[in-house]
C-alpha positions as CSV (number, residue, x, y, z in Angstrom):
1,M,-67.9,-0.1,6.6
2,F,-67.2,2.3,4.4
3,V,-63.6,2.8,6.1
4,F,-62.8,-0.8,5.3
5,V,-63.8,-0.4,2.2
6,A,-61.6,2.6,1.0
7,K,-58.6,0.6,2.9
8,T,-59.4,-2.3,0.7
9,I,-59.5,-0.2,-2.7
10,I,-56.4,1.8,-1.3
11,M,-54.5,-1.6,-0.5
12,K,-55.4,-3.2,-3.8
13,R,-54.0,0.0,-6.2
14,C,-50.7,0.0,-3.9
15,L,-50.3,-3.8,-4.3
16,I,-50.8,-3.1,-8.4
17,F,-48.8,-0.3,-8.5
18,S,-46.2,-2.1,-6.7
19,L,-46.4,-5.0,-9.1
20,A,-46.7,-2.7,-12.1
21,I,-43.3,-1.3,-11.1
22,I,-41.6,-4.6,-10.4
23,T,-42.8,-6.4,-13.6
24,S,-41.6,-3.0,-16.0
25,S,-38.3,-3.1,-14.3
26,V,-37.6,-6.9,-15.1
27,L,-39.1,-6.0,-18.9
28,F,-36.5,-3.5,-19.4
29,A,-33.7,-4.6,-17.9
30,Q,-30.6,-4.9,-20.1
31,P,-27.9,-7.6,-19.1
32,G,-25.4,-6.0,-16.7
33,N,-22.6,-6.8,-19.2
34,V,-23.3,-5.5,-22.4
35,G,-20.2,-3.2,-23.1
36,K,-18.8,-3.1,-19.4
37,V,-14.9,-3.2,-19.5
38,P,-13.5,-5.2,-16.4
39,G,-11.7,-2.4,-14.1
40,R,-13.2,0.8,-15.7
41,T,-14.4,1.6,-12.2
42,Q,-12.9,1.4,-8.6
43,F,-14.1,2.1,-4.8
44,Y,-11.5,2.7,-2.7
45,A,-10.4,3.9,0.7
46,E,-7.5,6.2,0.9
47,L,-5.2,7.4,3.6
48,G,-3.4,10.5,3.5
49,G,-3.6,11.2,-0.6
50,P,-6.0,14.4,-1.8
51,G,-8.8,13.6,0.8
52,I,-5.4,14.9,3.4
53,L,-6.2,12.2,6.5
54,F,-8.7,9.7,4.8
55,S,-11.1,9.4,2.3
56,A,-13.4,7.0,0.8
57,N,-13.5,7.3,-3.6
58,I,-14.7,6.2,-6.6
59,D,-12.8,6.2,-9.8
60,T,-13.8,6.0,-13.4
61,R,-12.3,6.1,-16.5
62,F,-14.4,8.1,-19.2
63,A,-13.9,5.9,-22.1
64,K,-14.4,2.1,-22.4
65,S,-10.6,1.2,-21.0
66,S,-9.1,0.6,-18.1
67,L,-6.4,3.1,-19.0
68,G,-6.6,6.9,-20.3
69,W,-8.7,10.1,-18.8
70,G,-10.9,9.5,-15.6
71,G,-11.5,11.2,-12.6
72,R,-12.5,10.9,-9.2
73,I,-14.2,12.4,-6.6
74,G,-14.6,11.1,-2.8
75,L,-15.5,12.0,1.0
76,G,-13.1,12.5,3.8
77,F,-12.4,14.2,6.9
78,V,-9.3,15.8,8.6
79,T,-8.5,17.1,11.9
80,A,-6.9,19.8,12.5
81,D,-6.3,23.2,14.7
82,E,-8.9,26.1,14.2
83,D,-8.0,29.6,15.1
84,L,-10.6,30.8,17.6
85,G,-8.3,34.0,17.5
86,N,-5.7,35.6,20.6
87,Y,-3.9,32.6,20.1
88,N,-6.6,30.2,21.0
89,Y,-6.8,27.3,19.3
90,E,-9.5,24.4,19.0
91,L,-9.0,20.7,17.3
92,R,-11.8,20.1,14.6
93,S,-12.4,17.5,12.6
94,V,-14.1,18.7,9.3
95,V,-15.3,16.9,6.1
96,T,-13.1,16.6,3.1
97,V,-14.4,16.3,-0.8
98,P,-11.5,15.9,-3.0
99,A,-12.1,16.0,-6.5
100,Q,-9.5,15.2,-9.5
101,V,-8.8,14.2,-13.2
102,N,-6.4,11.9,-13.9
103,Y,-4.7,10.2,-16.8
104,I,-3.6,6.2,-16.3
105,F,-0.4,5.0,-18.2
106,G,0.0,1.3,-18.9
107,K,0.0,-1.6,-21.1
108,G,-3.6,-2.7,-21.7
109,D,-2.4,-6.7,-20.8
110,S,-0.7,-5.8,-17.7
111,P,-2.4,-4.7,-14.1
112,H,0.9,-2.3,-13.6
113,T,-0.3,1.3,-14.1
114,F,1.4,5.3,-13.3
115,E,-1.7,7.4,-12.5
116,V,-1.0,11.5,-13.3
117,G,-3.7,13.3,-11.4
118,A,-4.5,17.2,-10.4
119,G,-7.6,18.6,-8.8
120,I,-9.2,20.2,-5.9
121,T,-10.1,19.2,-2.0
122,Y,-12.5,21.4,-0.8
123,V,-12.3,21.7,3.6
124,G,-15.5,21.9,5.4
125,R,-13.8,25.0,7.4
126,K,-11.0,26.7,7.5
127,L,-8.2,25.2,9.4
128,D,-4.9,25.1,10.3
129,I,-3.7,22.1,7.9
130,F,0.3,22.1,7.9
131,N,0.1,25.5,8.6
132,F,-1.5,26.9,5.6
133,Y,-3.8,28.5,7.7
134,D,-4.1,32.4,6.0
135,D,-7.6,34.5,6.6
136,K,-7.3,35.7,3.3
137,T,-7.6,32.2,1.6
138,S,-10.5,29.8,1.0
139,N,-11.4,26.4,2.2
140,V,-10.0,24.8,-1.3
141,F,-6.6,23.0,-1.6
142,G,-4.9,22.1,-5.1
143,T,-4.2,18.9,-4.9
144,A,-2.2,16.4,-7.6
145,S,-0.8,12.7,-7.7
146,F,1.9,10.9,-9.0
147,M,0.8,7.0,-8.0
148,Y,1.8,3.6,-8.6
149,R,-1.7,1.8,-9.1
150,R,-1.8,-2.0,-9.3
151,Q,-5.3,-3.0,-10.9
152,P,-6.1,-6.3,-12.4
153,I,-7.1,-6.1,-15.7
154,K,-10.0,-7.9,-15.3
155,G,-11.6,-6.7,-11.7
156,G,-10.7,-7.4,-8.1
157,F,-8.7,-6.1,-5.5
158,T,-6.8,-3.0,-6.0
159,W,-4.0,-1.0,-4.1
160,R,-2.1,2.3,-4.8
161,I,0.9,4.3,-3.3
162,G,2.4,7.3,-4.3
163,F,3.2,11.2,-3.8
164,T,0.5,13.6,-3.6
165,P,1.2,17.2,-2.9
166,L,-1.2,19.4,-1.4
167,I,-0.9,23.4,-3.2
168,A,-2.2,26.4,-0.9
169,N,-0.9,30.3,-0.4
170,G,1.9,29.6,-2.8
171,Y,3.4,26.8,-1.4
172,I,3.8,23.0,-2.6
173,Q,3.3,20.3,0.6
174,P,5.1,17.2,-0.1
175,S,2.3,14.7,0.5
176,G,1.7,10.9,0.2
177,G,-1.0,8.4,0.1
178,V,-1.7,4.7,-0.1
179,S,-5.4,2.9,-0.8
180,V,-6.6,0.2,-1.0
181,G,-10.1,-0.9,-2.7
182,Y,-12.0,-3.1,-5.4
183,S,-12.1,-2.8,-9.3
184,F,-15.1,-3.5,-11.1
């Protein structure tokens, strides 16, 4: 009998606690579009680019505008050779984390923009990517981006294409990238 009463009290408290959380979230909720600028944030999948092989990224502007200074961060992967010593190599896939600061040039009433950015890409393991392998280097590549970006003024489907060189060991490896996503 005591166990039944204890379970009933616990269930009532859980129900009251759950209702309190739901009610408080409704009471303090603000309209989602107050002060929101459409097209300021983008989520996109990228082939090539700073993610090296493939990455999923989020990009946002620092000001309330779809143009100007912003940043991006992503999560991707790359497959390349790992040097095991004695001329032994093994194909490995590892995680990449691209991060950049960028500036978007354009007119406020046009969907055609140009992105210039610089940053780094962390690679989860030392691999022979574009023949950049060196025992003295880290797992970090310098990156740049010079991209045409088509972003609708009020948000929606967006795409980018451009030149995205990788920098390591004192060399610049020409590379490119293409991405598709959604702007909101």
